[in-house]
All heavy atoms as a GROMACS GRO file, in nm:
protein
  598
    1MET      N    1   0.082  -0.117  -0.003
    1MET     CA    2   0.006   0.004   0.000
    1MET      C    3   0.094   0.127  -0.002
    1MET      O    4   0.191   0.127   0.072
    1MET     CB    5  -0.092  -0.001   0.126
    1MET     CG    6  -0.183   0.118   0.122
    1MET     SD    7  -0.297   0.118   0.271
    1MET     CE    8  -0.390  -0.026   0.232
    2ASP      N    9   0.054   0.221  -0.073
    2ASP     CA   10   0.123   0.350  -0.085
    2ASP      C   11   0.130   0.419   0.048
    2ASP      O   12   0.030   0.414   0.127
    2ASP     CB   13   0.044   0.435  -0.182
    2ASP     CG   14   0.115   0.571  -0.210
    2ASP    OD1   15   0.181   0.622  -0.115
    2ASP    OD2   16   0.101   0.613  -0.326
    3ALA      N   17   0.245   0.476   0.086
    3ALA     CA   18   0.269   0.537   0.219
    3ALA      C   19   0.174   0.653   0.242
    3ALA      O   20   0.154   0.703   0.351
    3ALA     CB   21   0.414   0.581   0.235
    4SER      N   22   0.114   0.707   0.130
    4SER     CA   23   0.020   0.819   0.149
    4SER      C   24  -0.117   0.774   0.130
    4SER      O   25  -0.216   0.857   0.112
    4SER     CB   26   0.045   0.924   0.036
    4SER     OG   27   0.023   0.872  -0.094
    5ALA      N   28  -0.152   0.656   0.155
    5ALA     CA   29  -0.279   0.594   0.140
    5ALA      C   30  -0.373   0.646   0.244
    5ALA      O   31  -0.332   0.685   0.364
    5ALA     CB   32  -0.281   0.443   0.160
    6ARG      N   33  -0.500   0.652   0.214
    6ARG     CA   34  -0.610   0.707   0.294
    6ARG      C   35  -0.692   0.580   0.340
    6ARG      O   36  -0.737   0.509   0.263
    6ARG     CB   37  -0.701   0.804   0.226
    6ARG     CG   38  -0.816   0.848   0.319
    6ARG     CD   39  -0.910   0.945   0.243
    6ARG     NE   40  -0.832   1.071   0.231
    6ARG     CZ   41  -0.850   1.161   0.142
    6ARG    NH1   42  -0.951   1.147   0.049
    6ARG    NH2   43  -0.783   1.269   0.143
    7ILE      N   44  -0.713   0.584   0.472
    7ILE     CA   45  -0.781   0.459   0.540
    7ILE      C   46  -0.901   0.526   0.606
    7ILE      O   47  -0.888   0.627   0.683
    7ILE     CB   48  -0.689   0.388   0.638
    7ILE    CG1   49  -0.567   0.325   0.561
    7ILE    CG2   50  -0.781   0.283   0.702
    7ILE    CD1   51  -0.468   0.274   0.656
    8VAL      N   52  -1.023   0.466   0.591
    8VAL     CA   53  -1.134   0.498   0.671
    8VAL      C   54  -1.158   0.389   0.770
    8VAL      O   55  -1.158   0.266   0.736
    8VAL     CB   56  -1.270   0.514   0.590
    8VAL    CG1   57  -1.391   0.523   0.673
    8VAL    CG2   58  -1.253   0.643   0.513
    9MET      N   59  -1.156   0.429   0.900
    9MET     CA   60  -1.180   0.340   1.009
    9MET      C   61  -1.320   0.363   1.069
    9MET      O   62  -1.338   0.479   1.110
    9MET     CB   63  -1.074   0.353   1.111
    9MET     CG   64  -1.082   0.268   1.234
    9MET     SD   65  -0.942   0.289   1.348
    9MET     CE   66  -0.973   0.159   1.453
   10VAL      N   67  -1.407   0.267   1.072
   10VAL     CA   68  -1.532   0.275   1.130
   10VAL      C   69  -1.522   0.219   1.275
   10VAL      O   70  -1.519   0.091   1.287
   10VAL     CB   71  -1.644   0.210   1.047
   10VAL    CG1   72  -1.776   0.245   1.112
   10VAL    CG2   73  -1.636   0.260   0.909
   11GLU      N   74  -1.516   0.300   1.370
   11GLU     CA   75  -1.489   0.260   1.511
   11GLU      C   76  -1.547   0.349   1.611
   11GLU      O   77  -1.526   0.471   1.598
   11GLU     CB   78  -1.338   0.251   1.532
   11GLU     CG   79  -1.291   0.221   1.670
   11GLU     CD   80  -1.333   0.088   1.725
   11GLU    OE1   81  -1.294  -0.028   1.660
   11GLU    OE2   82  -1.409   0.090   1.820
   12ASP      N   83  -1.618   0.300   1.705
   12ASP     CA   84  -1.694   0.373   1.807
   12ASP      C   85  -1.619   0.398   1.937
   12ASP      O   86  -1.642   0.482   2.021
   12ASP     CB   87  -1.827   0.329   1.841
   12ASP     CG   88  -1.830   0.191   1.894
   12ASP    OD1   89  -1.741   0.108   1.860
   12ASP    OD2   90  -1.918   0.152   1.978
   13ASP      N   91  -1.504   0.320   1.953
   13ASP     CA   92  -1.417   0.341   2.075
   13ASP      C   93  -1.318   0.450   2.039
   13ASP      O   94  -1.216   0.424   1.974
   13ASP     CB   95  -1.349   0.200   2.100
   13ASP     CG   96  -1.266   0.205   2.229
   13ASP    OD1   97  -1.208   0.308   2.256
   13ASP    OD2   98  -1.258   0.096   2.301
   14ASP      N   99  -1.334   0.561   2.103
   14ASP     CA  100  -1.246   0.674   2.074
   14ASP      C  101  -1.101   0.643   2.109
   14ASP      O  102  -1.006   0.690   2.043
   14ASP     CB  103  -1.289   0.801   2.151
   14ASP     CG  104  -1.426   0.854   2.094
   14ASP    OD1  105  -1.453   0.828   1.983
   14ASP    OD2  106  -1.491   0.920   2.168
   15ASP      N  107  -1.075   0.582   2.224
   15ASP     CA  108  -0.938   0.550   2.274
   15ASP      C  109  -0.863   0.463   2.170
   15ASP      O  110  -0.753   0.487   2.127
   15ASP     CB  111  -0.933   0.490   2.409
   15ASP     CG  112  -0.978   0.594   2.512
   15ASP    OD1  113  -0.962   0.718   2.502
   15ASP    OD2  114  -1.030   0.552   2.616
   16PHE      N  115  -0.934   0.358   2.124
   16PHE     CA  116  -0.872   0.260   2.032
   16PHE      C  117  -0.856   0.324   1.904
   16PHE      O  118  -0.740   0.310   1.836
   16PHE     CB  119  -0.965   0.137   2.016
   16PHE     CG  120  -0.906   0.036   1.927
   16PHE    CD1  121  -0.793  -0.035   1.960
   16PHE    CD2  122  -0.968   0.013   1.805
   16PHE    CE1  123  -0.745  -0.123   1.868
   16PHE    CE2  124  -0.916  -0.078   1.716
   16PHE     CZ  125  -0.804  -0.150   1.749
   17ALA      N  126  -0.951   0.397   1.855
   17ALA     CA  127  -0.942   0.472   1.728
   17ALA      C  128  -0.823   0.568   1.728
   17ALA      O  129  -0.742   0.569   1.632
   17ALA     CB  130  -1.061   0.547   1.691
   18SER      N  131  -0.799   0.641   1.836
   18SER     CA  132  -0.690   0.733   1.854
   18SER      C  133  -0.557   0.665   1.842
   18SER      O  134  -0.465   0.708   1.783
   18SER     CB  135  -0.700   0.810   1.979
   18SER     OG  136  -0.601   0.898   1.995
   19LEU      N  137  -0.552   0.545   1.913
   19LEU     CA  138  -0.430   0.460   1.906
   19LEU      C  139  -0.388   0.420   1.770
   19LEU      O  140  -0.277   0.435   1.725
   19LEU     CB  141  -0.450   0.344   1.998
   19LEU     CG  142  -0.338   0.250   2.014
   19LEU    CD1  143  -0.223   0.307   2.088
   19LEU    CD2  144  -0.380   0.116   2.080
   20VAL      N  145  -0.496   0.377   1.696
   20VAL     CA  146  -0.467   0.324   1.552
   20VAL      C  147  -0.429   0.448   1.469
   20VAL      O  148  -0.340   0.433   1.386
   20VAL     CB  149  -0.595   0.253   1.496
   20VAL    CG1  150  -0.577   0.223   1.353
   20VAL    CG2  151  -0.614   0.123   1.576
   21VAL      N  152  -0.499   0.562   1.482
   21VAL     CA  153  -0.468   0.685   1.395
   21VAL      C  154  -0.321   0.726   1.426
   21VAL      O  155  -0.247   0.750   1.330
   21VAL     CB  156  -0.568   0.805   1.436
   21VAL    CG1  157  -0.519   0.925   1.373
   21VAL    CG2  158  -0.703   0.762   1.386
   22ASP      N  159  -0.284   0.724   1.555
   22ASP     CA  160  -0.147   0.768   1.592
   22ASP      C  161  -0.043   0.670   1.533
   22ASP      O  162   0.062   0.701   1.472
   22ASP     CB  163  -0.123   0.775   1.736
   22ASP     CG  164  -0.200   0.897   1.799
   22ASP    OD1  165  -0.242   0.988   1.723
   22ASP    OD2  166  -0.219   0.905   1.922
   23TYR      N  167  -0.065   0.542   1.550
   23TYR     CA  168   0.022   0.434   1.503
   23TYR      C  169   0.042   0.438   1.354
   23TYR      O  170   0.159   0.436   1.302
   23TYR     CB  171  -0.023   0.296   1.556
   23TYR     CG  172   0.074   0.190   1.511
   23TYR    CD1  173   0.190   0.165   1.580
   23TYR    CD2  174   0.043   0.106   1.398
   23TYR    CE1  175   0.277   0.060   1.544
   23TYR    CE2  176   0.133   0.008   1.358
   23TYR     CZ  177   0.240  -0.012   1.436
   23TYR     OH  178   0.335  -0.115   1.397
   24LEU      N  179  -0.072   0.433   1.279
   24LEU     CA  180  -0.060   0.426   1.139
   24LEU      C  181  -0.011   0.569   1.083
   24LEU      O  182   0.063   0.575   0.976
   24LEU     CB  183  -0.189   0.396   1.074
   24LEU     CG  184  -0.237   0.244   1.106
   24LEU    CD1  185  -0.373   0.223   1.040
   24LEU    CD2  186  -0.135   0.144   1.054
   25GLY      N  187  -0.038   0.673   1.153
   25GLY     CA  188   0.009   0.809   1.116
   25GLY      C  189   0.155   0.813   1.116
   25GLY      O  190   0.227   0.882   1.038
   26ASP      N  191   0.221   0.744   1.207
   26ASP     CA  192   0.363   0.738   1.219
   26ASP      C  193   0.427   0.675   1.097
   26ASP      O  194   0.548   0.694   1.064
   26ASP     CB  195   0.408   0.655   1.340
   26ASP     CG  196   0.390   0.725   1.473
   26ASP    OD1  197   0.366   0.848   1.468
   26ASP    OD2  198   0.396   0.664   1.577
   27TYR      N  199   0.351   0.601   1.020
   27TYR     CA  200   0.400   0.532   0.893
   27TYR      C  201   0.346   0.618   0.770
   27TYR      O  202   0.356   0.573   0.657
   27TYR     CB  203   0.354   0.400   0.883
   27TYR     CG  204   0.423   0.309   0.981
   27TYR    CD1  205   0.363   0.289   1.114
   27TYR    CD2  206   0.546   0.255   0.961
   27TYR    CE1  207   0.431   0.208   1.201
   27TYR    CE2  208   0.608   0.178   1.051
   27TYR     CZ  209   0.547   0.157   1.179
   27TYR     OH  210   0.613   0.083   1.273
   28GLY      N  211   0.298   0.736   0.785
   28GLY     CA  212   0.258   0.830   0.677
   28GLY      C  213   0.123   0.787   0.629
   28GLY      O  214   0.084   0.849   0.521
   29LEU      N  215   0.041   0.708   0.692
   29LEU     CA  216  -0.089   0.685   0.647
   29LEU      C  217  -0.198   0.786   0.707
   29LEU      O  218  -0.184   0.811   0.823
   29LEU     CB  219  -0.130   0.539   0.688
   29LEU     CG  220  -0.034   0.432   0.626
   29LEU    CD1  221  -0.069   0.301   0.691
   29LEU    CD2  222  -0.056   0.424   0.481
   30GLU      N  223  -0.287   0.826   0.634
   30GLU     CA  224  -0.387   0.905   0.675
   30GLU      C  225  -0.513   0.824   0.715
   30GLU      O  226  -0.565   0.737   0.638
   30GLU     CB  227  -0.436   1.001   0.561
   30GLU     CG  228  -0.552   1.093   0.604
   30GLU     CD  229  -0.595   1.185   0.492
   30GLU    OE1  230  -0.555   1.166   0.371
   30GLU    OE2  231  -0.681   1.267   0.523
   31VAL      N  232  -0.560   0.830   0.839
   31VAL     CA  233  -0.668   0.745   0.890
   31VAL      C  234  -0.786   0.840   0.928
   31VAL      O  235  -0.767   0.926   1.020
   31VAL     CB  236  -0.624   0.666   1.006
   31VAL    CG1  237  -0.746   0.580   1.056
   31VAL    CG2  238  -0.507   0.575   0.976
   32LEU      N  239  -0.894   0.830   0.868
   32LEU     CA  240  -1.013   0.907   0.899
   32LEU      C  241  -1.106   0.813   0.973
   32LEU      O  242  -1.135   0.706   0.932
   32LEU     CB  243  -1.070   0.959   0.770
   32LEU     CG  244  -0.981   1.044   0.683
   32LEU    CD1  245  -1.047   1.062   0.545
   32LEU    CD2  246  -0.936   1.164   0.739
   33VAL      N  247  -1.159   0.864   1.090
   33VAL     CA  248  -1.251   0.782   1.170
   33VAL      C  249  -1.396   0.833   1.157
   33VAL      O  250  -1.416   0.950   1.178
   33VAL     CB  251  -1.199   0.788   1.313
   33VAL    CG1  252  -1.293   0.700   1.396
   33VAL    CG2  253  -1.052   0.738   1.329
   34VAL      N  254  -1.480   0.735   1.144
   34VAL     CA  255  -1.623   0.763   1.160
   34VAL      C  256  -1.683   0.671   1.272
   34VAL      O  257  -1.660   0.550   1.269
   34VAL     CB  258  -1.698   0.747   1.032
   34VAL    CG1  259  -1.689   0.609   0.979
   34VAL    CG2  260  -1.846   0.789   1.042
   35PRO      N  261  -1.746   0.723   1.370
   35PRO     CA  262  -1.783   0.650   1.494
   35PRO      C  263  -1.911   0.572   1.480
   35PRO      O  264  -1.943   0.488   1.573
   35PRO     CB  265  -1.784   0.743   1.602
   35PRO     CG  266  -1.825   0.872   1.539
   35PRO     CD  267  -1.765   0.871   1.397
   36ASP      N  268  -2.000   0.597   1.378
   36ASP     CA  269  -2.130   0.547   1.372
   36ASP      C  270  -2.151   0.465   1.252
   36ASP      O  271  -2.135   0.520   1.133
   36ASP     CB  272  -2.224   0.668   1.390
   36ASP     CG  273  -2.367   0.614   1.400
   36ASP    OD1  274  -2.403   0.499   1.365
   36ASP    OD2  275  -2.447   0.695   1.456
   37GLY      N  276  -2.190   0.348   1.262
   37GLY     CA  277  -2.219   0.265   1.149
   37GLY      C  278  -2.325   0.312   1.048
   37GLY      O  279  -2.317   0.293   0.928
   38ALA      N  280  -2.420   0.392   1.106
   38ALA     CA  281  -2.526   0.451   1.008
   38ALA      C  282  -2.470   0.548   0.919
   38ALA      O  283  -2.516   0.561   0.799
   38ALA     CB  284  -2.629   0.512   1.090
   39ALA      N  285  -2.360   0.619   0.951
   39ALA     CA  286  -2.308   0.722   0.866
   39ALA      C  287  -2.189   0.675   0.784
   39ALA      O  288  -2.139   0.747   0.701
   39ALA     CB  289  -2.254   0.837   0.959
   40ALA      N  290  -2.153   0.551   0.801
   40ALA     CA  291  -2.024   0.496   0.745
   40ALA      C  292  -2.023   0.491   0.586
   40ALA      O  293  -1.932   0.542   0.522
   40ALA     CB  294  -1.992   0.360   0.798
   41ALA      N  295  -2.127   0.447   0.523
   41ALA     CA  296  -2.127   0.428   0.378
   41ALA      C  297  -2.112   0.561   0.314
   41ALA      O  298  -2.034   0.579   0.219
   41ALA     CB  299  -2.252   0.351   0.332
   42GLU      N  300  -2.189   0.657   0.365
   42GLU     CA  301  -2.178   0.789   0.296
   42GLU      C  302  -2.043   0.849   0.319
   42GLU      O  303  -1.995   0.919   0.228
   42GLU     CB  304  -2.296   0.886   0.361
   42GLU     CG  305  -2.301   1.019   0.307
   42GLU     CD  306  -2.412   1.106   0.362
   42GLU    OE1  307  -2.513   1.044   0.398
   42GLU    OE2  308  -2.391   1.221   0.388
   43PHE      N  309  -1.989   0.834   0.435
   43PHE     CA  310  -1.856   0.885   0.462
   43PHE      C  311  -1.750   0.826   0.379
   43PHE      O  312  -1.665   0.888   0.330
   43PHE     CB  313  -1.823   0.859   0.620
   43PHE     CG  314  -1.698   0.928   0.665
   43PHE    CD1  315  -1.702   1.060   0.707
   43PHE    CD2  316  -1.582   0.854   0.674
   43PHE    CE1  317  -1.582   1.117   0.759
   43PHE    CE2  318  -1.458   0.912   0.717
   43PHE     CZ  319  -1.469   1.048   0.760
   44ILE      N  320  -1.760   0.687   0.360
   44ILE     CA  321  -1.667   0.620   0.274
   44ILE      C  322  -1.673   0.664   0.136
   44ILE      O  323  -1.576   0.690   0.066
   44ILE     CB  324  -1.696   0.462   0.280
   44ILE    CG1  325  -1.659   0.415   0.425
   44ILE    CG2  326  -1.622   0.388   0.180
   44ILE    CD1  327  -1.718   0.281   0.459
   45ARG      N  328  -1.794   0.680   0.090
   45ARG     CA  329  -1.816   0.734  -0.059
   45ARG      C  330  -1.759   0.870  -0.070
   45ARG      O  331  -1.695   0.904  -0.167
   45ARG     CB  332  -1.958   0.731  -0.090
   45ARG     CG  333  -1.987   0.753  -0.244
   45ARG     CD  334  -2.132   0.756  -0.275
   45ARG     NE  335  -2.201   0.628  -0.262
   45ARG     CZ  336  -2.201   0.529  -0.347
   45ARG    NH1  337  -2.140   0.546  -0.462
   45ARG    NH2  338  -2.268   0.421  -0.327
   46ALA      N  339  -1.769   0.959   0.022
   46ALA     CA  340  -1.724   1.090   0.017
   46ALA      C  341  -1.574   1.100   0.024
   46ALA      O  342  -1.508   1.183  -0.041
   46ALA     CB  343  -1.784   1.177   0.124
   47LYS      N  344  -1.512   1.023   0.107
   47LYS     CA  345  -1.367   1.031   0.136
   47LYS      C  346  -1.281   0.948   0.043
   47LYS      O  347  -1.162   0.974   0.035
   47LYS     CB  348  -1.337   0.987   0.276
   47LYS     CG  349  -1.405   1.077   0.376
   47LYS     CD  350  -1.361   1.218   0.366
   47LYS     CE  351  -1.427   1.308   0.471
   47LYS     NZ  352  -1.386   1.453   0.463
   48LYS      N  353  -1.344   0.851  -0.031
   48LYS     CA  354  -1.274   0.774  -0.136
   48LYS      C  355  -1.148   0.714  -0.080
   48LYS      O  356  -1.033   0.738  -0.126
   48LYS     CB  357  -1.243   0.853  -0.256
   48LYS     CG  358  -1.370   0.901  -0.324
   48LYS     CD  359  -1.336   0.988  -0.447
   48LYS     CE  360  -1.450   1.029  -0.520
   48LYS     NZ  361  -1.561   1.099  -0.459
   49PRO      N  362  -1.148   0.630   0.029
   49PRO     CA  363  -1.027   0.571   0.077
   49PRO      C  364  -0.969   0.463   0.000
   49PRO      O  365  -1.030   0.405  -0.088
   49PRO     CB  366  -1.073   0.522   0.222
   49PRO     CG  367  -1.213   0.480   0.186
   49PRO     CD  368  -1.266   0.586   0.093
   50ASN      N  369  -0.848   0.416   0.038
   50ASN     CA  370  -0.779   0.310  -0.038
   50ASN      C  371  -0.818   0.185   0.040
   50ASN      O  372  -0.800   0.074  -0.019
   50ASN     CB  373  -0.627   0.326  -0.032
   50ASN     CG  374  -0.588   0.454  -0.107
   50ASN    OD1  375  -0.563   0.556  -0.030
   50ASN    ND2  376  -0.578   0.465  -0.234
   51MET      N  377  -0.846   0.192   0.168
   51MET     CA  378  -0.876   0.078   0.252
   51MET      C  379  -0.975   0.114   0.363
   51MET      O  380  -0.983   0.225   0.400
   51MET     CB  381  -0.745   0.030   0.314
   51MET     CG  382  -0.748  -0.094   0.399
   51MET     SD  383  -0.580  -0.134   0.453
   51MET     CE  384  -0.616  -0.162   0.631
   52LEU      N  385  -1.044   0.005   0.416
   52LEU     CA  386  -1.138   0.020   0.522
   52LEU      C  387  -1.098  -0.066   0.635
   52LEU      O  388  -1.044  -0.173   0.615
   52LEU     CB  389  -1.274  -0.014   0.476
   52LEU     CG  390  -1.345   0.050   0.360
   52LEU    CD1  391  -1.475  -0.013   0.332
   52LEU    CD2  392  -1.351   0.203   0.391
   53ILE      N  393  -1.117  -0.007   0.763
   53ILE     CA  394  -1.113  -0.093   0.882
   53ILE      C  395  -1.248  -0.085   0.948
   53ILE      O  396  -1.289   0.029   0.982
   53ILE     CB  397  -1.003  -0.047   0.976
   53ILE    CG1  398  -0.869  -0.040   0.902
   53ILE    CG2  399  -1.006  -0.126   1.095
   53ILE    CD1  400  -0.757   0.015   0.996
   54LEU      N  401  -1.312  -0.194   0.960
   54LEU     CA  402  -1.451  -0.199   1.006
   54LEU      C  403  -1.464  -0.268   1.147
   54LEU      O  404  -1.425  -0.382   1.156
   54LEU     CB  405  -1.549  -0.256   0.907
   54LEU     CG  406  -1.546  -0.196   0.767
   54LEU    CD1  407  -1.632  -0.290   0.676
   54LEU    CD2  408  -1.602  -0.059   0.772
   55ASP      N  409  -1.521  -0.205   1.240
   55ASP     CA  410  -1.551  -0.260   1.372
   55ASP      C  411  -1.673  -0.361   1.357
   55ASP      O  412  -1.763  -0.326   1.273
   55ASP     CB  413  -1.585  -0.157   1.465
   55ASP     CG  414  -1.599  -0.204   1.622
   55ASP    OD1  415  -1.595  -0.331   1.638
   55ASP    OD2  416  -1.628  -0.121   1.701
   56MET      N  417  -1.674  -0.466   1.427
   56MET     CA  418  -1.783  -0.562   1.410
   56MET      C  419  -1.900  -0.515   1.502
   56MET      O  420  -2.009  -0.554   1.472
   56MET     CB  421  -1.730  -0.700   1.455
   56MET     CG  422  -1.628  -0.760   1.359
   56MET     SD  423  -1.682  -0.786   1.192
   56MET     CE  424  -1.805  -0.907   1.223
   57MET      N  425  -1.880  -0.450   1.609
   57MET     CA  426  -1.981  -0.415   1.700
   57MET      C  427  -1.994  -0.260   1.709
   57MET      O  428  -1.927  -0.198   1.779
   57MET     CB  429  -1.956  -0.473   1.832
   57MET     CG  430  -1.955  -0.627   1.831
   57MET     SD  431  -1.915  -0.694   1.990
   57MET     CE  432  -2.059  -0.652   2.084
   58LEU      N  433  -2.076  -0.206   1.621
   58LEU     CA  434  -2.094  -0.060   1.612
   58LEU      C  435  -2.241  -0.022   1.649
   58LEU      O  436  -2.330  -0.106   1.638
   58LEU     CB  437  -2.078  -0.014   1.473
   58LEU     CG  438  -1.935  -0.024   1.423
   58LEU    CD1  439  -1.925  -0.021   1.268
   58LEU    CD2  440  -1.848   0.079   1.470
   59PRO      N  441  -2.255   0.105   1.687
   59PRO     CA  442  -2.399   0.148   1.708
   59PRO      C  443  -2.473   0.157   1.571
   59PRO      O  444  -2.408   0.199   1.474
   59PRO     CB  445  -2.384   0.288   1.772
   59PRO     CG  446  -2.244   0.331   1.746
   59PRO     CD  447  -2.161   0.204   1.726
   60ASN      N  448  -2.587   0.111   1.567
   60ASN     CA  449  -2.677   0.121   1.453
   60ASN      C  450  -2.656   0.026   1.341
   60ASN      O  451  -2.748  -0.036   1.284
   60ASN     CB  452  -2.675   0.264   1.391
   60ASN     CG  453  -2.721   0.361   1.494
   60ASN    OD1  454  -2.823   0.344   1.560
   60ASN    ND2  455  -2.646   0.467   1.495
   61ARG      N  456  -2.528  -0.008   1.300
   61ARG     CA  457  -2.495  -0.113   1.195
   61ARG      C  458  -2.367  -0.169   1.224
   61ARG      O  459  -2.275  -0.092   1.261
   61ARG     CB  460  -2.485  -0.036   1.065
   61ARG     CG  461  -2.618   0.029   1.015
   61ARG     CD  462  -2.612   0.081   0.876
   61ARG     NE  463  -2.613  -0.031   0.796
   61ARG     CZ  464  -2.568  -0.025   0.659
   61ARG    NH1  465  -2.527   0.087   0.615
   61ARG    NH2  466  -2.575  -0.134   0.589
   62ASP      N  467  -2.348  -0.296   1.209
   62ASP     CA  468  -2.220  -0.356   1.230
   62ASP      C  469  -2.127  -0.352   1.110
   62ASP      O  470  -2.175  -0.331   0.996
   62ASP     CB  471  -2.234  -0.496   1.290
   62ASP     CG  472  -2.290  -0.599   1.196
   62ASP    OD1  473  -2.257  -0.599   1.078
   62ASP    OD2  474  -2.374  -0.686   1.241
   63GLY      N  475  -2.010  -0.389   1.124
   63GLY     CA  476  -1.908  -0.389   1.020
   63GLY      C  477  -1.943  -0.479   0.904
   63GLY      O  478  -1.913  -0.446   0.777
   64LEU      N  479  -2.002  -0.595   0.925
   64LEU     CA  480  -2.043  -0.680   0.817
   64LEU      C  481  -2.153  -0.621   0.734
   64LEU      O  482  -2.139  -0.638   0.608
   64LEU     CB  483  -2.082  -0.815   0.872
   64LEU     CG  484  -1.977  -0.908   0.923
   64LEU    CD1  485  -2.031  -1.033   0.990
   64LEU    CD2  486  -1.870  -0.932   0.811
   65GLU      N  487  -2.247  -0.556   0.791
   65GLU     CA  488  -2.354  -0.487   0.721
   65GLU      C  489  -2.291  -0.378   0.629
   65GLU      O  490  -2.332  -0.361   0.511
   65GLU     CB  491  -2.461  -0.428   0.814
   65GLU     CG  492  -2.547  -0.525   0.886
   65GLU     CD  493  -2.641  -0.454   0.976
   65GLU    OE1  494  -2.744  -0.397   0.920
   65GLU    OE2  495  -2.618  -0.452   1.091
   66ILE      N  496  -2.199  -0.303   0.684
   66ILE     CA  497  -2.139  -0.195   0.613
   66ILE      C  498  -2.057  -0.253   0.495
   66ILE      O  499  -2.067  -0.203   0.380
   66ILE     CB  500  -2.045  -0.110   0.700
   66ILE    CG1  501  -2.129  -0.046   0.808
   66ILE    CG2  502  -1.969  -0.009   0.620
   66ILE    CD1  503  -2.049   0.011   0.923
   67CYS      N  504  -1.986  -0.360   0.520
   67CYS     CA  505  -1.904  -0.427   0.416
   67CYS      C  506  -1.997  -0.472   0.303
   67CYS      O  507  -1.967  -0.451   0.187
   67CYS     CB  508  -1.826  -0.543   0.474
   67CYS     SG  509  -1.715  -0.625   0.354
   68ARG      N  510  -2.110  -0.530   0.340
   68ARG     CA  511  -2.201  -0.581   0.230
   68ARG      C  512  -2.256  -0.466   0.152
   68ARG      O  513  -2.266  -0.477   0.025
   68ARG     CB  514  -2.315  -0.655   0.292
   68ARG     CG  515  -2.272  -0.794   0.345
   68ARG     CD  516  -2.401  -0.871   0.401
   68ARG     NE  517  -2.355  -0.981   0.482
   68ARG     CZ  518  -2.362  -0.983   0.610
   68ARG    NH1  519  -2.412  -0.885   0.678
   68ARG    NH2  520  -2.319  -1.091   0.672
   69GLU      N  521  -2.278  -0.355   0.214
   69GLU     CA  522  -2.339  -0.235   0.147
   69GLU      C  523  -2.225  -0.179   0.044
   69GLU      O  524  -2.264  -0.155  -0.074
   69GLU     CB  525  -2.384  -0.135   0.238
   69GLU     CG  526  -2.438  -0.014   0.168
   69GLU     CD  527  -2.485   0.096   0.256
   69GLU    OE1  528  -2.489   0.076   0.380
   69GLU    OE2  529  -2.513   0.210   0.206
   70VAL      N  530  -2.115  -0.154   0.092
   70VAL     CA  531  -2.018  -0.088   0.008
   70VAL      C  532  -1.936  -0.171  -0.091
   70VAL      O  533  -1.882  -0.117  -0.184
   70VAL     CB  534  -1.912  -0.007   0.100
   70VAL    CG1  535  -1.984   0.089   0.194
   70VAL    CG2  536  -1.818  -0.103   0.173
   71ARG      N  537  -1.951  -0.299  -0.069
   71ARG     CA  538  -1.882  -0.395  -0.160
   71ARG      C  539  -1.913  -0.374  -0.310
   71ARG      O  540  -1.833  -0.399  -0.398
   71ARG     CB  541  -1.892  -0.538  -0.113
   71ARG     CG  542  -1.817  -0.647  -0.190
   71ARG     CD  543  -1.664  -0.619  -0.205
   71ARG     NE  544  -1.594  -0.606  -0.081
   71ARG     CZ  545  -1.476  -0.544  -0.081
   71ARG    NH1  546  -1.412  -0.492  -0.183
   71ARG    NH2  547  -1.414  -0.539   0.036
   72SER      N  548  -2.031  -0.338  -0.338
   72SER     CA  549  -2.076  -0.321  -0.474
   72SER      C  550  -2.007  -0.211  -0.552
   72SER      O  551  -1.992  -0.211  -0.665
   72SER     CB  552  -2.228  -0.303  -0.485
   72SER     OG  553  -2.270  -0.173  -0.420
   73TRP      N  554  -1.955  -0.110  -0.473
   73TRP     CA  555  -1.885  -0.003  -0.541
   73TRP      C  556  -1.741   0.024  -0.479
   73TRP      O  557  -1.664   0.102  -0.544
   73TRP     CB  558  -1.968   0.125  -0.534
   73TRP     CG  559  -2.028   0.166  -0.400
   73TRP    CD1  560  -2.150   0.128  -0.356
   73TRP    CD2  561  -1.961   0.240  -0.296
   73TRP    NE1  562  -2.162   0.178  -0.230
   73TRP    CE2  563  -2.052   0.244  -0.187
   73TRP    CE3  564  -1.836   0.294  -0.280
   73TRP    CZ2  565  -2.022   0.310  -0.072
   73TRP    CZ3  566  -1.816   0.354  -0.158
   73TRP    CH2  567  -1.902   0.365  -0.061
   74PHE      N  568  -1.712  -0.027  -0.368
   74PHE     CA  569  -1.578  -0.010  -0.311
   74PHE      C  570  -1.493  -0.120  -0.347
   74PHE      O  571  -1.518  -0.239  -0.313
   74PHE     CB  572  -1.583   0.013  -0.152
   74PHE     CG  573  -1.457   0.029  -0.098
   74PHE    CD1  574  -1.387   0.159  -0.104
   74PHE    CD2  575  -1.384  -0.070  -0.031
   74PHE    CE1  576  -1.263   0.184  -0.048
   74PHE    CE2  577  -1.262  -0.044   0.022
   74PHE     CZ  578  -1.201   0.079   0.015
   75GLU      N  579  -1.377  -0.092  -0.409
   75GLU     CA  580  -1.294  -0.206  -0.454
   75GLU      C  581  -1.174  -0.227  -0.379
   75GLU      O  582  -1.095  -0.330  -0.403
   75GLU     CB  583  -1.249  -0.177  -0.601
   75GLU     CG  584  -1.369  -0.176  -0.700
   75GLU     CD  585  -1.331  -0.149  -0.841
   75GLU    OE1  586  -1.216  -0.129  -0.872
   75GLU    OE2  587  -1.424  -0.133  -0.925
   76GLY      N  588  -1.146  -0.152  -0.272
   76GLY     CA  589  -1.029  -0.173  -0.195
   76GLY      C  590  -1.045  -0.274  -0.086
   76GLY      O  591  -1.159  -0.334  -0.068
   77PRO      N  592  -0.941  -0.306  -0.015
   77PRO     CA  593  -0.945  -0.409   0.095
   77PRO      C  594  -1.018  -0.352   0.224
   77PRO      O  595  -1.023  -0.227   0.238
   77PRO     CB  596  -0.797  -0.432   0.122
   77PRO     CG  597  -0.720  -0.312   0.072
   77PRO     CD  598  -0.806  -0.259  -0.034
   0.00000   0.00000   0.00000
């Protein structure tokens, strides 16, 4: 993956999300966090990331539901 890659992380745990953002940021990766599963698909479409990280237990929609929805138009991992 390109060092300037954009990652969207759907995660409702602020502490964990911050840890991942800081860690991957040290490697030059941009990580954008959306905390609510209901807003995830629209956020992903708007930000056009190279990769997604989806939490399995989110408020309103879980990571598998989001994956199923975006898989028809999102081609990244």
